[in-house]
N, C-alpha and C positions, 0 to 999 in steps of 0.2 A: 212908312216906306222902311224897306230892310235894302240892305246892300248885300245880303249874302249871295254868292256865286257858288255852284256846286259843279265840281269837275266828277264827269262820269267816266270814272277809271275802271270800270267792271263791266264794260259793253260786249267784251268777247267772251269774259268767262264770270256769269252773273254772281253776285255774292248776295246771300240773303240774311234777314235778321231772324233771330230764334223763333220770332212771333211768325214770321213770313214761313220758314221752314215748318212749323206745326201745322200751317195750312196745307201748304203741298203734300205733307205726308198724309194728312185727310184726306185730300183730293186722290192722289196717288193709292189709297186702300179701296176706291170704289171703280177704279179703272176700266178693271175687267168687266163690269156691269155696263160700260159706257163706250162700246165700240163705235168705231167711225165707219157705218154700215148705214147705208142709204134705206135698207129695208128696216134695219132696227130703228133707225131715226123717226121714220114715217109712224112705225108701230108704237113708239113713244109718245109721240104727238097726238096721235087718237087717244091712246091709253087714258092721257093727261086731261083731254079735254071731251072724251066721249060724244067726238064728232069724225065725221070720214071723208068730207067732201073738201078738197085742196083747193076748189075752183080750176081755172083754166091748166092745163097739165105742161103747158109749154115750159115751166121752169124745170122740169125734171133735167133737162139736158145740161142747163147750166150748174143746178145741185150737183148731177152726177159728175161732172168733170171736176167741178172744184174739191167734192170729195177725195177724188182718184188721185188727185195733184196731193193733198194734203196727206195721205196715206205714204205717200213717197218720202214724206220729210222725216227725217229722225228727230221724234217729238218725244218729250219727256211725257209720264204718266199724266201730272196735272195738267198739261197741255192739251192732252187726248181728253180728259174731262171737259176742260173749259169749252172745247171746239164741239163737243158733244153737245152738250147745254146750250150752247148759242144756236146751233143748227136746228134743235128741236123746237129752241122758241121761234125761231123765224117761222116753223112748219106750223106751230101752235098757231101765230098769228094768223096765218093763211085760213086754217080752219074756222077760226073766230070770225074773222071778216066775212069769209062766203055765208057762215049761219046768220051772222048779223043782216047781211045783203038778204038772205031769203026771208027772213022776218020781216024785214023793213025794206022793201024795194023801193019805196020812195027816198029814200038816200040818193038814189042816181040822179033824184030830180032836182038835188040841193044845188044851188049856185055857189061856184067858186069865182070870187070876186078876183081880177088879176092880183096875182101876188107882188109883193115887193122881195126881190130876191137878191142877196149879196152873194157876187161870184168873187173869189179871189185865194190864194193859198194861206195855209196856215202863218198865223206871225204876220199878217197884212193888215191886223186891225178888225179883222173879221168877225171874229166871236164878240170883242169889245163892242162893234157898232150893231151887232145882231140885238145884244142884251140892251143896250141903248134903246132902240127903236120899241123894244119889247117890252119898256118898262111902263109905260101907260099904255091905256087898254084900248087903243085904237087896232093894233093888229093882235092877230091870234097868233101865239108861237108854241112850239111844242117842248114841253120840259123833258128831260132827259129819261124820267121814269115813264111817261107817256108815250117816248119813243121806243123804247124796249119794248115794252106790253101796251099798246095801244087799245086793245081791246079785252075787257075784263072777262074773266071767266063766269059762267051763268052761277056757280055757287059763291061768286065773290062781289055780284054787281050789287052795286047798292052800300056795300059797308063803309064803315069810318072807325077808324082810318082805313083807306085803301090799303089792301095788301099788297097791292104793285108797289106801293111807295115804301112799304115797311123792307118788302124784298129788294129795293133798289138800295135803300141806306145799309143794307148788309151787304151788299154787292159792293158798293161804294167805299165801305171799311176794308174789304177784303182786297180790292184793286190798290187802295191807299198804302195797306201792309207789304203787298207784293211789290208794287212799283213806287216806292216813297216819294220819288222825285218827278213823277210824271206831272202834278199838278202845277210844277213852275213851268214845264212847258204847255201845259193845258188842262185847266182848272176842271173838274168833273165833279159836280154835286147832284144829289138827287133832283134838285127843283130847278137847276141851271137851265138854260134856254139852249135845246140842243138843234142838232142837224136832222133834217128828213130824210139824210144817209141813211139813216136807221129804219126809215119806213121803205125806201127803194132795196134794203136787204130781203124785206119780206118776198120779194119777186127774184131774187138771188141775181140781182145784177146791178151793182154797185161797185164804186171806189173803194168802199168800205171794207171790201173782203180782200182786196190786194194789201191793204195796210195790216190787217191781220196776220198774214201769212206771206211768203215770198213764193208766190206762183205764177212764174213767168207765163207759164202755157196758156192760164186761165185768164191772165191780163191780157194776153195777146187776143183770146177769143172774145173777150170784154168789148175790146176796142173795135173787132169786127162787126160786132152787133150792132143793127139799128136799135137804139134805147126808146123809140117811141111807145110801145107797148107796156115797157116798165114805167116809163113818167106817167102814162095813163094808168097804171095801176095805183102808183103814187098819189095821182088827181083822186081817185075813187076812195085811198084811204084817208084823204082830209075831209072828202065830204063825209064820211062815217066818223070822223072826230068831231067834224062841227056837229053831226045829228047828236052824238054823245054828251058833248062837254061844250055846245056853242060856239061862237066866233065867228065876227063878219069877214075878215080880208087877213089872209095869211103873210107873215114876214117868214122867209126863208133863207137857207146859207149851207153853201158846201163848196168845196174846191171842184167838186166832179161836174158842175155845171159851166165851167169853162170850157169845156170839150164838147158841151152839149147844148149849145146857144140854140141851134137852131130846132133841136127837139123841144127844148124847154118854150120858146115862142110859139110852138105849133100845138103843144098841148094845152099851154095856158097863154091863149091871144090877150094880148096888151099887157103881158108881165111887162114890171119896171126892174131894171137890174141897176144895181150898184157895184160897177167893179172897184176892187181894192188892189192898189199897186205898192209896191217897195220893192227896194234893189233886189234882185231874186236869188243872189248867191247867199246872202246870210238867212235868207229864209228858206232856201233849199237846205242850208247845212243844219236850220233849226228843225225842219221836219224831219229830215234823217235821222237826228237825234231822237225824235220821238219815236220813229220806227224801230232804229235799231235797240233804243232801249225797252221797247215794247216785246221784242222778240224772246226776251226772258220768260215771257209767258208761256211759251212752248217748246224752248229750246234750251238745253244746259250750256251749250257753245254756239257762240253766232259769229258767223263768218261776214265780219263786219264791212270791210270793204266790197264783197259782192253783194249783200244787200244794198249799199251805198250807191254802187254802180247802178245796180238795177235801178234805184228810185231816181237817179239823175237823168236817165231815159225815159223814164215815166213823166217826169218833170218838165223836160225837155218837149215831150210831146204833147203834153196839156197845155203849157203855155204857146207852143206854136199853132194849136188849134185855137188858143182866144186871140191870137193875133188873126189868125184865119177867117175866125167867126164873128169878130168884135162888132162888125157892121150890120150882123144881122139884127141886133137889136137898135131901133132908129135913136137919133138925139132926141126926139120927145120922150122917150122913156127910159134913158139910160145916163148914168154919170159915170165919169171916171175919178177916182178919189186917191190921190196919192198920201202916203202914210203921214209924211212930214206934216202934210197941210191938214190931215185930218187930227193930228195931235194936237196942234196949234190952236184950233179952233173945232173942239169936240161938239158942242150947242148950234152952231151954224151949220156943221155937217149933217148934223140931224135935221133942222129945219131946212135946208136944201132938199133932203131926201123926201121930206113931208110934203113940200110944196110940189116935187117932180111928181108925186103919187096922188095928188088933190087932196091931200088930207090936213085939216086944219092943225096949226101949231101954236095954240091958245095956252093961256097960262097955267092949267092943270097939266098939261103934256109936257111943258117946259119944266115944271116943278118935279115931276116923276123922273124924267131924264136927268135932272140935275141931282135928285136923290139917289138913283142909282150910281152917280159918277162919283159921289162922295165918298161911297162905301166901295169903290172898285178903282182906286189911283192905280196906275201902272206901277208894276214892279213890287208891289207889295209884298208878294210871296217869296221874291228872290227870283233868281234865274239860273240857267244853264250856260256853261261856255261851251261854244263849239269851235272848231276851226277845220277846215280841209284837210289839215294834215290827219286827224285824228279818227278820218274816215278813209284814208289813203286815196284822197281825191287833190287836185289840182287847181287851185282859185282861177287861175289864168283860164284854164281850159275850160271851167265853169262859166266865167264871163263871155267866152267865145261861144259856148253851146246858146247861151240864153239871150245873144247878143240881140236878134230880130226882136224878142219882147221888151228888152230895155231900151232899144230905139225908138220903137212904137210909142211906148206908154211913160219913158221916164226921163227921155231926152229933154 
């Protein structure tokens, strides 16, 4: 374990290493060919796949709204290229899924067993718990590379090594160079177990989209929308992934689900949910650190207090929805896990969840989880220091705004 503590002293005006600046310059050189234009995005996705059917067109309004607000941001050229590539990839994923379903309609008949879903804010132990449960073969999980490119191009199907993994190796290297401290807040590797929030992005309706850029109007639109159809699209993608690479029962995870418990329960009948809880003030500050640090991916100057204030409001709403909707998932299919109790008994927490989901916790399962724990001890990469003051926030105000949540789950 390392005791390295990093002070993020360049949130407002990001600084870059020589290697990072070289990448930025290369990206800027192609910015003119990567406009944030919806028609161009669609045309490029078609050209790169040779396909034309994006499936149901209800996503268009969501995409149009998002791109319109992105265009209002004072975005640097590498940021434009980054968003262009991201949006094209989501459109390509839609094309590839529609084509796969047309060729294999039997995918719609594949059984999706009630998944085990981890719902909690970042820094409450969600990623650690997710990886623990995914360590044995009991549950099907989503590696990062598969989340970003879930469906292979026809020209790449069956190739080894999988070109999608090779591309992700390169993308992770670029991200680590541009944001060298991000891994201290949320480790990202090609094979690490990832959130299905990336699959929800293929329907352009996910909390991920507001973490990538400060788009308050789009966020309000997202919250106003019934997410049932997008969760249904997620379910179809899980069926397709089972068809392509197998898997019996999914383990999923995202903070987004805290505000969508009714939808989650309707789309995945019998879902088992593990709620993770921790003092929301340091949790919020840690998440805001990730968000404001990531802003450098598209901004040269970051209004840290404004971005932070917006995320306090979003988190207040999300935690409020968790309080309001928590009992949607009955006791027989849910458990509340406090962070300190989880850290005190990691194996016991895993065993409890296996029992709740009706899965055996035998010696091979125990050994697989133990092996994972041996290589992933808490704090091994160091940590990022945070405080309310560095974001222009007041800790007492934060405690007041999160009081209902704390009273319900941490008293």
